[in-house]
Residue frames relative to the residue before (quaternion, step in Angstrom):
aa qw qx qy qz dx dy dz
M 1.0000 0.0000 0.0000 0.0000 0.00 0.00 0.00
S 0.4564 -0.6913 0.4891 0.2733 3.58 -0.95 0.93
A 0.5270 -0.6099 0.4844 0.3400 3.53 -1.19 0.58
P 0.6108 -0.5417 0.4122 0.4045 3.60 -1.14 0.52
V 0.5647 -0.6172 0.4334 0.3351 3.54 -1.13 0.70
P 0.4511 -0.6793 0.4961 0.2982 3.63 -0.80 0.91
S 0.4396 -0.7286 0.4739 0.2268 3.56 -1.14 0.62
R 0.4151 0.7360 -0.4640 0.2658 3.60 1.20 0.11
R 0.7558 0.2826 -0.1763 0.5637 3.58 1.10 -0.59
Q 0.6990 -0.4305 0.3406 0.4583 3.53 -1.30 0.16
P 0.5313 -0.6779 0.3981 0.3158 3.61 -0.71 1.03
V 0.6638 0.5148 -0.3288 0.4316 3.60 0.84 -0.90
Q 0.6811 0.4727 -0.2969 0.4739 3.60 0.87 -0.91
Q 0.6403 0.5240 -0.3256 0.4576 3.57 1.02 -0.74
V 0.6310 0.5086 -0.3278 0.4855 3.58 1.02 -0.77
A 0.6419 0.5238 -0.3246 0.4564 3.58 0.94 -0.88
D 0.6459 0.5170 -0.3210 0.4609 3.60 0.96 -0.84
T 0.6631 0.5104 -0.3026 0.4562 3.57 0.94 -0.89
L 0.6851 0.4721 -0.2857 0.4756 3.58 0.91 -0.91
R 0.6093 0.5570 -0.3538 0.4396 3.58 1.05 -0.71
K 0.6518 0.5036 -0.3120 0.4734 3.58 0.95 -0.86
R 0.6499 0.5144 -0.3212 0.4581 3.57 0.98 -0.81
I 0.6308 0.5427 -0.3324 0.4439 3.57 0.97 -0.83
F 0.7174 0.4439 -0.2647 0.4672 3.59 0.84 -0.93
A 0.6239 0.5303 -0.3426 0.4606 3.58 1.22 -0.31
C 0.7147 0.3947 -0.2303 0.5296 3.60 1.29 -0.22
P 0.5975 -0.5418 0.4313 0.4043 3.59 -1.20 0.36
A 0.5942 -0.5595 0.4347 0.3807 3.58 -1.16 0.58
G 0.7776 0.3333 -0.2563 0.4675 3.56 -1.00 0.85
E 0.5722 0.6000 -0.3850 0.4055 3.59 1.24 -0.14
Q 0.4797 -0.6667 0.4891 0.2936 3.56 -1.03 0.80
I 0.2197 -0.7836 0.5680 0.1225 3.56 -0.93 0.91
G 0.7603 -0.3217 0.1799 0.5348 3.60 1.25 0.00
S 0.4807 -0.6214 0.5230 0.3305 3.52 -1.36 0.04
L 0.7035 -0.4569 0.3277 0.4348 3.56 -1.26 0.27
N 0.7179 0.4496 -0.2661 0.4600 3.58 0.72 -1.03
D 0.6475 0.5258 -0.3243 0.4462 3.57 0.97 -0.85
L 0.6782 0.4900 -0.2972 0.4600 3.57 0.91 -0.90
A 0.6313 0.5271 -0.3400 0.4561 3.59 0.98 -0.79
H 0.6675 0.4912 -0.2983 0.4735 3.58 0.95 -0.88
E 0.6796 0.5121 -0.2922 0.4365 3.57 0.86 -0.96
L 0.7512 0.3911 -0.2084 0.4891 3.58 0.97 -0.88
G 0.4414 -0.7323 0.4335 0.2846 3.57 1.25 -0.08
V 0.5835 0.5419 -0.3865 0.4654 3.57 1.07 0.75
G 0.6100 -0.5495 0.4169 0.3900 3.57 -1.28 0.14
I 0.6282 -0.5533 0.3824 0.3911 3.55 -1.21 0.44
V 0.5856 0.5747 -0.3802 0.4269 3.61 1.11 -0.55
S 0.6352 0.5227 -0.3303 0.4628 3.60 1.00 -0.77
V 0.6482 0.5004 -0.3182 0.4777 3.58 0.99 -0.80
Q 0.6528 0.5155 -0.3200 0.4536 3.59 0.93 -0.84
Q 0.6673 0.4901 -0.3060 0.4700 3.59 0.96 -0.82
A 0.6325 0.5128 -0.3271 0.4795 3.57 1.04 -0.75
A 0.6265 0.5479 -0.3328 0.4433 3.57 1.04 -0.79
R 0.6309 0.5305 -0.3405 0.4524 3.59 1.02 -0.74
I 0.6120 0.5397 -0.3445 0.4642 3.58 1.04 -0.75
L 0.7101 0.4603 -0.2609 0.4645 3.57 0.84 -1.00
E 0.5932 0.5410 -0.3691 0.4683 3.59 1.11 -0.57
F 0.6501 0.5133 -0.3126 0.4648 3.58 0.96 -0.86
E 0.6771 0.4789 -0.2846 0.4808 3.58 1.07 -0.72
G 0.4800 -0.6843 0.4266 0.3453 3.58 1.26 -0.17
L 0.5348 0.6588 -0.3768 0.3715 3.58 1.25 0.38
L 0.7889 0.2788 -0.1178 0.5348 3.58 1.18 -0.39
E 0.1101 -0.7518 0.6468 0.0659 3.52 -1.14 0.79
V 0.2107 -0.7709 0.5917 0.1059 3.57 -0.82 1.04
R 0.0774 -0.7921 0.6054 0.0101 3.57 -0.68 1.15
R 0.2093 -0.7954 0.5621 0.0870 3.53 -0.85 1.01
G 0.6880 0.4632 -0.3532 0.4328 3.54 -1.26 0.39
P 0.7664 -0.3300 0.2537 0.4893 3.58 -1.30 -0.17
G 0.8111 0.2009 -0.1781 0.5196 3.55 -0.88 0.96
G 0.4758 0.6956 -0.4254 0.3299 3.55 1.27 0.17
G 0.2142 0.7586 -0.5997 0.1378 3.51 -1.33 -0.13
Y 0.6076 -0.5229 0.4390 0.4058 3.55 -1.28 -0.43
F 0.0634 -0.8097 0.5829 -0.0238 3.56 -0.74 1.13
G 0.4242 -0.7066 0.5109 0.2445 3.54 -0.93 0.93
R 0.0002 -0.7697 0.6383 0.0159 3.54 -1.22 0.54
R 0.4154 -0.6795 0.5346 0.2827 3.54 -1.28 0.03
P 0.4865 -0.6701 0.4644 0.3139 3.60 -0.92 0.81
D 0.3001 -0.7289 0.5807 0.2036 3.56 -1.07 0.71
L 0.7388 -0.4188 0.2805 0.4473 3.55 -1.30 0.12
A 0.6426 0.5394 -0.3303 0.4323 3.59 0.96 -0.84
T 0.6417 0.5237 -0.3234 0.4575 3.59 1.01 -0.80
L 0.6738 0.4878 -0.2953 0.4699 3.56 0.89 -0.91
E 0.6169 0.5436 -0.3431 0.4542 3.57 1.03 -0.75
R 0.6580 0.5118 -0.3162 0.4529 3.59 0.90 -0.90
T 0.6676 0.5152 -0.3069 0.4412 3.58 0.92 -0.91
I 0.7193 0.4317 -0.2604 0.4779 3.57 0.78 -1.00
S 0.6169 0.5454 -0.3473 0.4487 3.59 1.04 -0.70
A 0.6090 0.5518 -0.3515 0.4485 3.59 1.07 -0.72
Y 0.6569 0.4856 -0.3086 0.4873 3.58 0.99 -0.82
W 0.6492 0.5410 -0.3207 0.4278 3.55 0.92 -0.96
R 0.6661 0.5019 -0.3106 0.4560 3.58 1.00 -0.77
S 0.6200 0.5214 -0.3519 0.4689 3.59 1.19 -0.38
E 0.7286 0.2309 -0.1631 0.6239 3.57 1.32 -0.33
P 0.1959 -0.8646 0.4413 0.1389 3.57 0.57 1.21
A 0.2234 -0.7465 0.6157 0.1177 3.52 -1.08 0.88
S 0.4376 -0.6689 0.5275 0.2879 3.55 -1.20 0.49
L 0.6354 -0.4999 0.4091 0.4231 3.55 -1.26 0.29
A 0.6080 0.5655 -0.3541 0.4303 3.57 1.03 -0.75
E 0.6673 0.4963 -0.3046 0.4644 3.58 0.94 -0.89
V 0.6387 0.5300 -0.3258 0.4527 3.57 0.98 -0.86
L 0.6943 0.4668 -0.2821 0.4695 3.59 0.85 -0.95
D 0.5972 0.5597 -0.3564 0.4507 3.57 1.06 -0.70
M 0.7087 0.4606 -0.2652 0.4639 3.56 0.84 -1.00
T 0.6923 0.4839 -0.3046 0.4403 3.59 0.81 -0.94
S 0.6473 0.5114 -0.3402 0.4515 3.59 1.01 -0.66
L 0.6180 0.5174 -0.3425 0.4827 3.60 1.10 -0.61
L 0.6487 0.5119 -0.3112 0.4693 3.57 0.96 -0.87
F 0.6394 0.5359 -0.3294 0.4421 3.57 0.98 -0.83
N 0.5864 0.5671 -0.3683 0.4460 3.60 1.04 -0.70
E 0.7287 0.4328 -0.2412 0.4728 3.56 0.81 -1.04
L 0.5967 0.5588 -0.3612 0.4486 3.58 1.09 -0.62
C 0.6676 0.4941 -0.3035 0.4669 3.58 0.92 -0.87
A 0.6440 0.5132 -0.3249 0.4651 3.58 0.98 -0.81
A 0.6650 0.4964 -0.3047 0.4674 3.59 0.96 -0.85
A 0.6462 0.5238 -0.3233 0.4512 3.60 0.97 -0.82
A 0.6246 0.5527 -0.3383 0.4358 3.57 1.10 -0.64
R 0.6306 0.5197 -0.3387 0.4664 3.60 1.23 -0.23
C 0.5002 0.6543 -0.4247 0.3759 3.59 1.27 -0.15
N 0.1210 -0.8114 0.5695 0.0514 3.59 -0.92 0.90
D 0.4164 0.7044 -0.4665 0.3358 3.58 1.19 0.56
P 0.3899 -0.7545 0.4732 0.2341 3.64 -0.41 1.17
A 0.6304 0.5416 -0.3452 0.4360 3.61 0.99 -0.75
L 0.6696 0.4825 -0.2974 0.4799 3.57 0.97 -0.84
H 0.6077 0.5368 -0.3511 0.4682 3.58 1.10 -0.63
N 0.6493 0.5122 -0.3207 0.4617 3.59 0.97 -0.80
E 0.6322 0.5182 -0.3307 0.4716 3.58 1.03 -0.76
L 0.6409 0.5130 -0.3229 0.4710 3.58 1.03 -0.76
R 0.6257 0.5293 -0.3368 0.4636 3.60 1.03 -0.72
T 0.6215 0.5378 -0.3366 0.4595 3.59 1.05 -0.75
I 0.6575 0.4889 -0.3047 0.4857 3.57 0.98 -0.84
A 0.6206 0.5431 -0.3391 0.4527 3.58 1.02 -0.78
A 0.6489 0.5112 -0.3141 0.4679 3.58 1.00 -0.82
A 0.6472 0.5124 -0.3176 0.4666 3.58 1.01 -0.79
I 0.6288 0.5188 -0.3317 0.4747 3.58 1.04 -0.75
S 0.6558 0.5212 -0.3067 0.4519 3.57 0.93 -0.89
A 0.7130 0.4518 -0.2446 0.4772 3.57 1.09 -0.76
C 0.4813 0.6821 -0.4356 0.3368 3.60 1.25 -0.20
E 0.0998 -0.8329 0.5443 0.0109 3.58 -0.74 1.04
K 0.7331 0.3569 -0.2262 0.5329 3.59 1.26 0.00
D 0.5673 -0.6072 0.4396 0.3409 3.56 -1.04 0.79
A 0.6136 0.5858 -0.3466 0.4003 3.57 1.06 -0.73
G 0.6562 0.5298 -0.3129 0.4368 3.59 1.18 -0.43
I 0.4820 0.7063 -0.4251 0.2969 3.58 1.23 -0.31
G 0.6707 0.5426 -0.3165 0.3944 3.58 0.78 -1.02
A 0.6995 0.4687 -0.2786 0.4619 3.58 0.81 -1.02
L 0.6810 0.4813 -0.2981 0.4644 3.59 0.94 -0.83
E 0.6149 0.5276 -0.3512 0.4694 3.59 1.06 -0.67
G 0.6428 0.5168 -0.3157 0.4691 3.56 1.03 -0.79
A 0.6462 0.5151 -0.3149 0.4668 3.57 1.00 -0.84
L 0.6347 0.5280 -0.3273 0.4597 3.58 1.01 -0.80
Q 0.6863 0.4763 -0.3002 0.4605 3.58 0.81 -0.92
D 0.6296 0.5285 -0.3415 0.4557 3.58 0.96 -0.80
Q 0.6556 0.5090 -0.3115 0.4627 3.57 0.99 -0.82
L 0.6477 0.5134 -0.3253 0.4595 3.59 0.95 -0.81
F 0.6469 0.5059 -0.3257 0.4685 3.58 1.02 -0.72
R 0.6117 0.5255 -0.3572 0.4713 3.60 1.08 -0.59
M 0.6662 0.5160 -0.2976 0.4486 3.56 1.09 -0.66
V 0.7714 0.3525 -0.1940 0.4930 3.61 1.10 -0.51
N 0.1919 -0.8206 0.5176 0.1480 3.62 1.20 -0.47
R 0.3931 0.6763 -0.5152 0.3503 3.56 0.61 1.22
P 0.2318 -0.8481 0.4576 0.1328 3.60 0.26 1.28
F 0.6716 0.4884 -0.3241 0.4532 3.62 0.89 -0.83
F 0.5891 0.5633 -0.3332 0.4740 3.54 1.08 -0.82
Q 0.6801 0.4945 -0.2770 0.4649 3.56 0.89 -1.01
L 0.6331 0.5487 -0.3309 0.4342 3.58 0.95 -0.86
I 0.6956 0.4741 -0.2843 0.4589 3.58 0.76 -1.04
T 0.6536 0.5124 -0.3203 0.4557 3.59 0.95 -0.82
H 0.6551 0.5132 -0.3149 0.4564 3.58 0.91 -0.91
I 0.6540 0.5115 -0.3230 0.4542 3.59 0.91 -0.85
A 0.6695 0.5044 -0.3058 0.4516 3.57 0.88 -0.94
L 0.6851 0.4708 -0.2915 0.4733 3.57 0.91 -0.87
S 0.6133 0.5387 -0.3479 0.4610 3.59 1.06 -0.68
M 0.6416 0.5101 -0.3213 0.4742 3.57 1.05 -0.75
A 0.6161 0.5516 -0.3522 0.4384 3.57 1.00 -0.77
V 0.6883 0.4627 -0.2690 0.4897 3.56 1.08 -0.77
S 0.7612 0.4207 -0.2292 0.4372 3.58 0.65 -1.14
E 0.7547 0.3951 -0.2172 0.4766 3.58 0.96 -0.82
F 0.8115 0.2607 -0.1082 0.5116 3.58 1.02 -0.76
G 0.4432 -0.7169 0.4430 0.3057 3.59 1.26 0.01
H 0.4179 0.7241 -0.4403 0.3273 3.54 1.23 0.56
S 0.0503 -0.8844 0.4638 0.0160 3.55 0.57 1.21
G 0.5961 0.5963 -0.3726 0.3877 3.60 1.17 -0.23
G 0.3825 -0.7357 0.4859 0.2761 3.59 1.26 -0.05
L 0.8288 -0.1576 0.1283 0.5214 3.58 -0.95 -0.85
A 0.5430 0.6195 -0.4099 0.3915 3.59 1.20 -0.33
I 0.0099 -0.8752 0.4817 0.0429 3.58 1.27 -0.71
N 0.7001 -0.5096 0.2891 0.4081 3.55 0.65 1.12
F 0.1165 0.8105 -0.5597 0.1277 3.60 0.91 0.89
G 0.4286 -0.5695 0.5465 0.4397 3.50 0.93 -1.00
L 0.6118 -0.6295 0.3383 0.3390 3.53 -0.92 0.94
E 0.7020 0.4778 -0.2936 0.4389 3.58 0.71 -1.04
R 0.6689 0.5004 -0.3019 0.4594 3.56 0.90 -0.90
W 0.6530 0.5117 -0.3124 0.4628 3.57 0.98 -0.83
R 0.6569 0.5104 -0.3235 0.4509 3.60 0.87 -0.91
E 0.6769 0.4913 -0.3051 0.4554 3.58 0.88 -0.90
S 0.6443 0.5248 -0.3345 0.4444 3.59 0.93 -0.83
R 0.6875 0.4683 -0.2904 0.4730 3.58 0.92 -0.86
R 0.5971 0.5603 -0.3692 0.4395 3.60 1.05 -0.65
V 0.6954 0.4738 -0.2757 0.4646 3.57 0.86 -0.98
I 0.6550 0.5110 -0.3146 0.4593 3.60 0.94 -0.85
I 0.6706 0.4899 -0.3007 0.4689 3.58 0.89 -0.93
D 0.6194 0.5439 -0.3470 0.4473 3.58 1.00 -0.76
A 0.6526 0.5054 -0.3155 0.4681 3.60 0.97 -0.82
I 0.6394 0.5170 -0.3252 0.4671 3.58 1.02 -0.77
L 0.6862 0.4821 -0.2856 0.4638 3.58 0.89 -0.91
R 0.6243 0.5081 -0.3388 0.4872 3.58 1.20 -0.41
R 0.3481 -0.7731 0.4587 0.2660 3.56 1.37 -0.09
D 0.4415 0.6508 -0.4682 0.4029 3.49 0.95 1.05
P 0.2600 -0.8150 0.4943 0.1546 3.63 0.04 1.24
E 0.6428 0.5361 -0.3298 0.4366 3.57 0.98 -0.83
L 0.6822 0.4719 -0.2804 0.4830 3.55 0.93 -0.91
A 0.6309 0.5360 -0.3375 0.4481 3.60 0.99 -0.79
R 0.6552 0.4962 -0.3125 0.4763 3.59 0.96 -0.84
F 0.6407 0.5363 -0.3192 0.4472 3.56 0.96 -0.89
E 0.7063 0.4603 -0.2746 0.4624 3.58 0.81 -1.00
A 0.6262 0.5192 -0.3445 0.4685 3.60 1.02 -0.71
N 0.6561 0.5037 -0.3112 0.4680 3.57 1.00 -0.80
R 0.7108 0.4690 -0.2660 0.4517 3.57 0.85 -0.97
R 0.7980 0.3507 -0.1606 0.4631 3.56 0.78 -1.05
N 0.7414 0.3357 -0.2301 0.5336 3.59 1.22 -0.21
R 0.7538 0.4062 -0.2482 0.4530 3.59 0.44 -1.17
Q 0.7026 0.4530 -0.2917 0.4648 3.60 0.76 -0.95
A 0.6170 0.5351 -0.3467 0.4612 3.58 1.08 -0.66
V 0.6504 0.5084 -0.3065 0.4738 3.57 1.03 -0.81
M 0.7795 0.3971 -0.2048 0.4391 3.54 0.60 -1.15
N 0.6607 0.4787 -0.3176 0.4832 3.61 1.21 -0.26
D 0.6068 0.5012 -0.3622 0.4993 3.58 1.29 0.29
P 0.2262 -0.8289 0.4923 0.1392 3.62 0.18 1.23
L 0.6144 0.5574 -0.3640 0.4234 3.61 1.03 -0.65
Q 0.7073 0.4314 -0.2584 0.4968 3.57 1.07 -0.74
A 0.7926 0.3666 -0.1738 0.4553 3.55 0.75 -1.03
G 0.3614 -0.7484 0.4937 0.2559 3.59 1.13 -0.47
L 0.6377 0.4943 -0.3289 0.4907 3.58 1.22 0.42
A 0.5621 -0.5340 0.4848 0.4048 3.52 -1.30 0.23
P 0.6112 -0.5649 0.3882 0.3958 3.62 -1.08 0.61
L 0.5820 -0.5829 0.4424 0.3547 3.54 -1.21 0.58
T 0.3167 -0.6720 0.6254 0.2386 3.51 -1.23 0.58
P 0.6801 -0.4774 0.3345 0.4446 3.64 -1.16 0.28
D 0.6548 0.5240 -0.3247 0.4373 3.61 1.02 -0.73
Q 0.6640 0.5100 -0.3087 0.4513 3.58 1.14 -0.57
G 0.6798 0.4081 -0.2826 0.5399 3.56 1.14 -0.53
Q 0.5940 -0.4947 0.4270 0.4692 3.52 -1.15 -0.58
S 0.7438 -0.4040 0.2716 0.4580 3.54 -1.25 0.14
A 0.4250 -0.7054 0.5061 0.2561 3.55 -0.98 0.85
E 0.5641 0.5970 -0.3864 0.4197 3.57 1.25 -0.16
Q 0.4090 -0.7440 0.4740 0.2334 3.56 -0.65 1.13
P 0.4796 -0.6586 0.4898 0.3104 3.59 -1.02 0.75
R 0.7378 -0.3908 0.3016 0.4604 3.50 -1.32 0.07
P 0.5058 -0.6489 0.4652 0.3266 3.64 -1.02 0.69
């Protein structure tokens, strides 16, 4: 049995901290107790437990089931839950489209370099399929979905969840806050976008991280940041981008 919650901190937050630790100590989906049992065990009122439960529900850590067999059940937050939480904070400290594009283009450089280290043939074949779809794209309206498919595939190749979380949040803000539905494509124009992705994907499939980073920087980041109408920033200087000297072929 857990010790009663100390009174040095706000009871609701302290209860939430205690329940959060219990949730992570158990498999997802396991019951951590009922309302009355938890209140008795922690030495607090049922209202404090209910308020703490709301905090954990918002964090995506708790599911409240009512009726026979009900109670409080631990769960794990999914990407959508984390996006909502961080996006709420981000909206309280508004970012500009320029800042969002600056960050996402830097992340994309590193994502491409990391994907180039992947040696899984099946994932390479999936990337080739996406490359073929990009090459066959004939309408600007198709850019957004294919860009999303490309990024999702690159994340499967690197398995970097935090990296993926931050990128998804930034791109979601570009769409929801600024109406920037093209994502990283940012209205390149169809031909320019297709060519940029062809070259970047080719570098990744060659398993050359240095070249992949270089091409992502040259064909994506510099294109984004050197377009003041789109990014709202002065063009990049050589010191702000990466070296203009191409890496080894």
